[in-house]
VMD Tcl script that builds the backbone (N, CA, C; Angstrom):
set m [mol new atoms 321]
animate dup $m
set s [atomselect $m all]
$s set {name element resname resid chain x y z} {
  {N N MET 1 A 14.163 -2.677 -4.240}
  {CA C MET 1 A 13.072 -2.762 -4.957}
  {C C MET 1 A 11.973 -1.491 -5.361}
  {N N ARG 2 A 11.319 -1.372 -6.224}
  {CA C ARG 2 A 10.533 -0.157 -6.272}
  {C C ARG 2 A 9.328 -1.271 -6.586}
  {N N LEU 3 A 8.105 -0.565 -5.911}
  {CA C LEU 3 A 6.652 -1.335 -5.909}
  {C C LEU 3 A 5.646 -0.343 -6.076}
  {N N LEU 4 A 4.863 -0.588 -6.801}
  {CA C LEU 4 A 3.511 0.355 -7.398}
  {C C LEU 4 A 2.186 -0.355 -6.524}
  {N N ILE 5 A 1.574 0.139 -5.464}
  {CA C ILE 5 A 0.245 -0.596 -4.802}
  {C C ILE 5 A -0.793 0.308 -5.413}
  {N N VAL 6 A -1.438 -0.320 -6.064}
  {CA C VAL 6 A -2.900 0.247 -6.513}
  {C C VAL 6 A -4.025 -0.521 -5.241}
  {N N GLU 7 A -4.711 0.472 -4.793}
  {CA C GLU 7 A -5.935 -0.084 -3.720}
  {C C GLU 7 A -6.596 1.114 -3.582}
  {N N ASP 8 A -7.920 1.286 -3.717}
  {CA C ASP 8 A -8.666 2.405 -3.401}
  {C C ASP 8 A -9.059 2.490 -1.808}
  {N N ASP 9 A -8.869 1.216 -1.057}
  {CA C ASP 9 A -9.068 1.471 0.340}
  {C C ASP 9 A -8.149 1.988 0.927}
  {N N ARG 10 A -7.903 3.457 1.357}
  {CA C ARG 10 A -6.967 4.120 1.816}
  {C C ARG 10 A -6.514 3.080 3.229}
  {N N LYS 11 A -6.982 2.483 3.841}
  {CA C LYS 11 A -6.527 1.938 5.239}
  {C C LYS 11 A -5.603 1.175 4.936}
  {N N VAL 12 A -6.244 -0.059 3.890}
  {CA C VAL 12 A -5.480 -1.169 3.209}
  {C C VAL 12 A -3.796 -0.575 2.751}
  {N N ALA 13 A -4.090 0.386 1.923}
  {CA C ALA 13 A -3.038 0.959 1.115}
  {C C ALA 13 A -1.794 1.440 1.938}
  {N N GLY 14 A -2.317 1.749 2.871}
  {CA C GLY 14 A -1.686 2.337 4.230}
  {C C GLY 14 A -0.809 1.319 5.017}
  {N N PHE 15 A -1.606 0.451 5.274}
  {CA C PHE 15 A -0.869 -1.175 5.595}
  {C C PHE 15 A 0.087 -1.356 4.942}
  {N N LEU 16 A -0.061 -1.569 3.953}
  {CA C LEU 16 A 0.488 -2.506 2.575}
  {C C LEU 16 A 1.737 -1.513 2.457}
  {N N GLU 17 A 1.876 -0.197 2.287}
  {CA C GLU 17 A 2.651 0.494 2.187}
  {C C GLU 17 A 3.995 0.408 3.492}
  {N N GLN 18 A 3.203 0.495 4.513}
  {CA C GLN 18 A 4.272 0.397 5.885}
  {C C GLN 18 A 4.893 -0.677 5.847}
  {N N GLY 19 A 4.104 -1.809 5.327}
  {CA C GLY 19 A 4.965 -3.197 5.693}
  {C C GLY 19 A 6.051 -3.342 4.492}
  {N N PHE 20 A 5.908 -2.493 3.367}
  {CA C PHE 20 A 6.963 -2.914 2.359}
  {C C PHE 20 A 8.074 -1.992 2.439}
  {N N ILE 21 A 7.791 -0.396 3.193}
  {CA C ILE 21 A 8.575 0.009 3.562}
  {C C ILE 21 A 9.399 -0.145 4.593}
  {N N GLU 22 A 8.899 -0.856 5.694}
  {CA C GLU 22 A 10.120 -1.454 6.318}
  {C C GLU 22 A 10.911 -2.523 6.080}
  {N N GLU 23 A 10.392 -3.372 4.839}
  {CA C GLU 23 A 11.449 -3.989 4.354}
  {C C GLU 23 A 12.460 -3.762 3.294}
  {N N ARG 24 A 11.973 -2.142 3.470}
  {CA C ARG 24 A 13.059 -1.188 2.545}
  {C C ARG 24 A 12.595 -1.243 1.010}
  {N N PHE 25 A 11.318 -1.556 0.749}
  {CA C PHE 25 A 10.883 -1.060 -0.806}
  {C C PHE 25 A 10.761 0.385 -0.963}
  {N N GLU 26 A 10.834 0.669 -2.220}
  {CA C GLU 26 A 10.322 2.392 -2.227}
  {C C GLU 26 A 9.190 1.980 -2.592}
  {N N VAL 27 A 8.188 2.515 -2.580}
  {CA C VAL 27 A 6.801 2.506 -2.771}
  {C C VAL 27 A 6.164 3.553 -3.287}
  {N N ASP 28 A 5.170 3.684 -4.145}
  {CA C ASP 28 A 4.227 4.398 -4.345}
  {C C ASP 28 A 3.015 4.063 -4.713}
  {N N LEU 29 A 1.780 5.072 -4.593}
  {CA C LEU 29 A 0.332 4.642 -4.352}
  {C C LEU 29 A -0.423 5.183 -5.168}
  {N N ALA 30 A -1.298 4.137 -5.318}
  {CA C ALA 30 A -2.562 4.970 -6.428}
  {C C ALA 30 A -3.624 4.251 -6.117}
  {N N HIS 31 A -4.873 5.411 -6.126}
  {CA C HIS 31 A -5.982 4.849 -5.529}
  {C C HIS 31 A -7.317 4.725 -6.461}
  {N N ASP 32 A -6.537 4.543 -7.921}
  {CA C ASP 32 A -7.998 4.353 -8.788}
  {C C ASP 32 A -7.253 4.129 -9.820}
  {N N GLY 33 A -8.155 3.365 -10.933}
  {CA C GLY 33 A -7.252 2.664 -12.060}
  {C C GLY 33 A -6.730 3.868 -13.218}
  {N N HIS 34 A -7.108 5.153 -13.301}
  {CA C HIS 34 A -6.282 6.166 -13.862}
  {C C HIS 34 A -5.235 6.783 -13.446}
  {N N GLU 35 A -5.115 6.942 -12.072}
  {CA C GLU 35 A -3.995 7.522 -11.269}
  {C C GLU 35 A -2.570 6.001 -11.517}
  {N N ALA 36 A -3.192 4.637 -11.612}
  {CA C ALA 36 A -2.331 3.677 -11.880}
  {C C ALA 36 A -1.814 3.491 -13.030}
  {N N ILE 37 A -2.536 4.049 -13.925}
  {CA C ILE 37 A -1.918 3.575 -15.300}
  {C C ILE 37 A -0.960 5.014 -15.637}
  {N N ALA 38 A -1.287 5.919 -15.104}
  {CA C ALA 38 A -0.285 7.358 -15.303}
  {C C ALA 38 A 0.500 6.699 -14.589}
  {N N LEU 39 A 0.942 6.571 -13.470}
  {CA C LEU 39 A 2.659 6.490 -12.583}
  {C C LEU 39 A 2.904 5.032 -13.005}
  {N N ALA 40 A 2.254 3.786 -13.849}
  {CA C ALA 40 A 2.536 2.614 -14.341}
  {C C ALA 40 A 3.353 3.122 -15.583}
  {N N LEU 41 A 3.212 4.119 -16.243}
  {CA C LEU 41 A 3.453 4.568 -17.502}
  {C C LEU 41 A 4.943 5.680 -17.290}
  {N N ALA 42 A 4.923 6.117 -16.318}
  {CA C ALA 42 A 5.595 7.198 -15.879}
  {C C ALA 42 A 6.819 6.609 -15.369}
  {N N ALA 43 A 6.881 5.520 -14.670}
  {CA C ALA 43 A 8.100 5.355 -13.779}
  {C C ALA 43 A 8.098 3.734 -14.152}
  {N N ARG 44 A 9.651 3.001 -13.696}
  {CA C ARG 44 A 9.623 1.724 -13.687}
  {C C ARG 44 A 9.715 0.897 -12.314}
  {N N TYR 45 A 8.941 0.025 -12.547}
  {CA C TYR 45 A 8.311 -0.996 -11.344}
  {C C TYR 45 A 9.135 -2.120 -11.203}
  {N N ASP 46 A 9.550 -2.934 -10.025}
  {CA C ASP 46 A 9.918 -3.852 -10.053}
  {C C ASP 46 A 8.551 -5.102 -9.754}
  {N N LEU 47 A 7.368 -4.437 -9.115}
  {CA C LEU 47 A 6.319 -5.110 -8.958}
  {C C LEU 47 A 5.258 -4.159 -8.747}
  {N N ILE 48 A 3.936 -4.504 -9.437}
  {CA C ILE 48 A 2.822 -4.152 -9.249}
  {C C ILE 48 A 1.806 -4.727 -8.335}
  {N N LEU 49 A 1.099 -3.748 -6.898}
  {CA C LEU 49 A 0.070 -4.840 -6.587}
  {C C LEU 49 A -1.152 -4.432 -7.158}
  {N N MET 50 A -1.545 -5.186 -7.228}
  {CA C MET 50 A -3.178 -4.422 -8.026}
  {C C MET 50 A -4.655 -4.567 -7.444}
  {N N ASP 51 A -5.494 -3.928 -7.048}
  {CA C ASP 51 A -6.781 -4.405 -6.609}
  {C C ASP 51 A -7.522 -4.294 -7.739}
  {N N PHE 52 A -8.619 -5.665 -7.882}
  {CA C PHE 52 A -9.114 -5.684 -8.773}
  {C C PHE 52 A -10.435 -4.535 -9.085}
  {N N MET 53 A -10.891 -4.349 -7.973}
  {CA C MET 53 A -12.229 -3.208 -7.866}
  {C C MET 53 A -11.677 -1.975 -7.560}
  {N N LEU 54 A -11.710 -1.251 -8.636}
  {CA C LEU 54 A -11.000 0.346 -8.244}
  {C C LEU 54 A -12.053 0.894 -8.899}
  {N N PRO 55 A -12.063 2.817 -8.897}
  {CA C PRO 55 A -12.962 3.812 -9.199}
  {C C PRO 55 A -11.842 3.745 -10.575}
  {N N GLY 56 A -12.865 3.992 -11.444}
  {CA C GLY 56 A -12.383 4.608 -12.787}
  {C C GLY 56 A -12.205 3.584 -13.733}
  {N N ARG 57 A -11.275 2.751 -13.450}
  {CA C ARG 57 A -11.017 1.264 -14.266}
  {C C ARG 57 A -10.778 0.599 -13.389}
  {N N SER 58 A -11.126 -0.806 -13.762}
  {CA C SER 58 A -10.831 -2.234 -12.823}
  {C C SER 58 A -9.349 -2.849 -12.824}
  {N N GLY 59 A -9.099 -3.284 -12.109}
  {CA C GLY 59 A -7.418 -3.882 -12.175}
  {C C GLY 59 A -7.301 -4.698 -13.354}
  {N N PRO 60 A -8.245 -5.244 -13.675}
  {CA C PRO 60 A -8.052 -6.168 -15.130}
  {C C PRO 60 A -7.809 -4.963 -16.159}
  {N N GLU 61 A -8.688 -3.996 -16.484}
  {CA C GLU 61 A -8.766 -2.760 -17.502}
  {C C GLU 61 A -7.294 -2.530 -17.128}
  {N N VAL 62 A -6.952 -1.912 -16.188}
  {CA C VAL 62 A -5.582 -1.202 -16.117}
  {C C VAL 62 A -4.533 -2.229 -16.483}
  {N N VAL 63 A -4.309 -3.280 -16.035}
  {CA C VAL 63 A -3.372 -4.315 -16.681}
  {C C VAL 63 A -3.443 -4.464 -18.131}
  {N N ALA 64 A -4.886 -4.833 -18.699}
  {CA C ALA 64 A -4.692 -4.948 -19.980}
  {C C ALA 64 A -4.117 -3.551 -20.515}
  {N N GLN 65 A -4.082 -2.481 -20.570}
  {CA C GLN 65 A -3.693 -1.277 -20.775}
  {C C GLN 65 A -2.527 -1.221 -20.866}
  {N N LEU 66 A -1.932 -1.423 -19.573}
  {CA C LEU 66 A -0.371 -1.422 -19.840}
  {C C LEU 66 A 0.114 -2.430 -20.308}
  {N N ARG 67 A -0.174 -4.079 -20.674}
  {CA C ARG 67 A 0.078 -4.587 -21.501}
  {C C ARG 67 A 0.252 -4.004 -23.007}
  {N N GLN 68 A -0.840 -3.529 -23.478}
  {CA C GLN 68 A -0.915 -3.074 -24.500}
  {C C GLN 68 A 0.368 -2.053 -25.160}
  {N N ALA 69 A 0.673 -1.231 -23.488}
  {CA C ALA 69 A 1.815 -0.117 -24.057}
  {C C ALA 69 A 2.886 -0.588 -23.895}
  {N N GLY 70 A 3.088 -1.880 -23.772}
  {CA C GLY 70 A 4.679 -2.628 -23.867}
  {C C GLY 70 A 5.179 -2.690 -22.545}
  {N N LYS 71 A 4.498 -2.204 -21.400}
  {CA C LYS 71 A 4.978 -2.516 -19.718}
  {C C LYS 71 A 4.577 -4.126 -19.588}
  {N N THR 72 A 5.713 -4.634 -19.386}
  {CA C THR 72 A 5.750 -6.037 -18.794}
  {C C THR 72 A 6.521 -6.459 -17.361}
  {N N THR 73 A 6.193 -4.992 -16.725}
  {CA C THR 73 A 6.167 -5.423 -15.248}
  {C C THR 73 A 5.288 -6.273 -14.562}
  {N N PRO 74 A 5.592 -7.145 -13.741}
  {CA C PRO 74 A 4.698 -8.182 -13.480}
  {C C PRO 74 A 3.930 -7.607 -12.391}
  {N N VAL 75 A 2.874 -8.060 -12.289}
  {CA C VAL 75 A 1.645 -7.546 -11.754}
  {C C VAL 75 A 0.279 -8.686 -10.690}
  {N N LEU 76 A 0.577 -8.331 -9.403}
  {CA C LEU 76 A 0.159 -9.227 -8.920}
  {C C LEU 76 A -1.355 -8.883 -8.281}
  {N N MET 77 A -2.493 -9.306 -8.674}
  {CA C MET 77 A -3.695 -8.843 -8.471}
  {C C MET 77 A -3.747 -9.351 -6.572}
  {N N LEU 78 A -4.347 -8.394 -5.885}
  {CA C LEU 78 A -4.757 -8.005 -4.555}
  {C C LEU 78 A -6.299 -8.268 -4.432}
  {N N THR 79 A -7.448 -9.173 -4.265}
  {CA C THR 79 A -8.397 -9.050 -4.171}
  {C C THR 79 A -9.255 -9.851 -3.152}
  {N N ALA 80 A -10.492 -9.141 -3.054}
  {CA C ALA 80 A -11.464 -9.968 -2.218}
  {C C ALA 80 A -12.379 -10.953 -3.234}
  {N N ARG 81 A -12.219 -10.720 -4.198}
  {CA C ARG 81 A -12.932 -11.224 -5.335}
  {C C ARG 81 A -12.198 -12.985 -5.350}
  {N N ASP 82 A -12.871 -13.895 -5.262}
  {CA C ASP 82 A -12.199 -15.041 -5.579}
  {C C ASP 82 A -13.208 -16.133 -6.239}
  {N N ASP 83 A -14.043 -15.677 -6.950}
  {CA C ASP 83 A -14.667 -16.293 -8.259}
  {C C ASP 83 A -13.897 -16.721 -9.405}
  {N N PRO 84 A -13.443 -17.956 -9.942}
  {CA C PRO 84 A -13.054 -18.402 -10.996}
  {C C PRO 84 A -12.808 -17.304 -12.140}
  {N N ARG 85 A -13.927 -16.991 -12.355}
  {CA C ARG 85 A -14.172 -16.153 -13.782}
  {C C ARG 85 A -13.470 -14.856 -13.564}
  {N N ASP 86 A -13.412 -14.204 -12.079}
  {CA C ASP 86 A -12.849 -13.048 -11.932}
  {C C ASP 86 A -10.910 -13.094 -12.058}
  {N N VAL 87 A -10.588 -14.671 -11.321}
  {CA C VAL 87 A -9.448 -14.903 -11.794}
  {C C VAL 87 A -8.921 -15.162 -13.200}
  {N N ARG 88 A -9.612 -15.889 -14.249}
  {CA C ARG 88 A -9.493 -15.753 -15.345}
  {C C ARG 88 A -9.361 -14.732 -16.127}
  {N N ALA 89 A -10.636 -13.276 -15.799}
  {CA C ALA 89 A -10.265 -12.018 -16.240}
  {C C ALA 89 A -8.937 -11.757 -16.194}
  {N N ALA 90 A -8.409 -11.676 -14.651}
  {CA C ALA 90 A -7.104 -10.800 -14.354}
  {C C ALA 90 A -5.877 -11.365 -14.965}
  {N N MET 91 A -6.009 -12.845 -14.958}
  {CA C MET 91 A -4.986 -13.625 -15.930}
  {C C MET 91 A -4.987 -13.291 -17.200}
  {N N ASP 92 A -6.206 -13.263 -17.998}
  {CA C ASP 92 A -6.299 -13.230 -19.278}
  {C C ASP 92 A -6.107 -11.539 -19.887}
  {N N ALA 93 A -5.940 -10.525 -18.697}
  {CA C ALA 93 A -5.980 -9.139 -19.001}
  {C C ALA 93 A -4.207 -8.971 -19.045}
  {N N GLY 94 A -3.530 -9.921 -18.455}
  {CA C GLY 94 A -2.200 -10.033 -18.508}
  {C C GLY 94 A -1.207 -10.172 -16.833}
  {N N ALA 95 A -2.293 -10.059 -15.839}
  {CA C ALA 95 A -1.850 -10.238 -14.641}
  {C C ALA 95 A -0.953 -11.218 -14.227}
  {N N ASP 96 A 0.188 -11.507 -13.749}
  {CA C ASP 96 A 0.935 -12.772 -13.554}
  {C C ASP 96 A 0.548 -13.516 -12.272}
  {N N GLY 97 A -0.419 -13.092 -11.403}
  {CA C GLY 97 A -0.698 -13.864 -10.043}
  {C C GLY 97 A -1.993 -13.267 -9.245}
  {N N TYR 98 A -2.527 -13.999 -8.582}
  {CA C TYR 98 A -3.908 -13.371 -8.035}
  {C C TYR 98 A -3.859 -14.021 -6.600}
  {N N VAL 99 A -3.745 -13.360 -5.471}
  {CA C VAL 99 A -4.166 -13.197 -4.113}
  {C C VAL 99 A -5.342 -12.874 -3.960}
  {N N THR 100 A -5.998 -13.685 -2.910}
  {CA C THR 100 A -6.900 -13.110 -2.139}
  {C C THR 100 A -7.045 -12.572 -0.680}
  {N N LYS 101 A -7.757 -11.648 -0.577}
  {CA C LYS 101 A -8.169 -10.873 0.431}
  {C C LYS 101 A -9.242 -11.481 1.294}
  {N N PRO 102 A -9.126 -11.973 2.665}
  {CA C PRO 102 A -7.672 -11.352 3.444}
  {C C PRO 102 A -6.694 -12.092 3.726}
  {N N PHE 103 A -5.686 -11.496 3.716}
  {CA C PHE 103 A -4.202 -12.338 3.920}
  {C C PHE 103 A -3.757 -11.608 4.772}
  {N N ARG 104 A -2.694 -12.666 5.376}
  {CA C ARG 104 A -1.970 -12.426 6.707}
  {C C ARG 104 A -0.386 -11.997 6.352}
  {N N ILE 105 A 0.319 -10.896 6.964}
  {CA C ILE 105 A 1.548 -11.216 6.815}
  {C C ILE 105 A 2.423 -11.263 7.977}
  {N N ASN 106 A 3.216 -12.385 7.717}
  {CA C ASN 106 A 3.670 -12.988 9.129}
  {C C ASN 106 A 4.882 -12.315 9.118}
  {N N VAL 107 A 5.749 -11.870 10.034}
  {CA C VAL 107 A 6.845 -10.720 10.630}
  {C C VAL 107 A 7.653 -11.404 11.572}
}
mol reanalyze $m
mol bondsrecalc $m
mol representation Tube
mol addrep $m
């Protein structure tokens, strides 16, 4: 599977990247909204993990633009924001799921 991780915190991005590579995923990283849009439009991904708060464009704005461009890649929002209004904004933009940080990965 090919995965796009969109996370501005480089430490968190590296942690996620390492975990998915160990599980044999192909992983690309984007650290802001503009880079995420460029990568997602240029390549085919099986899943996009998207932070909510990003430099340039927010996660929901990125998802909305991808959906408007016809991209149907599943998007899972990964964020510290757990306000129901934020969840609704992400889902209304076209996200497929929403997971709040912190989270644990059990191996």
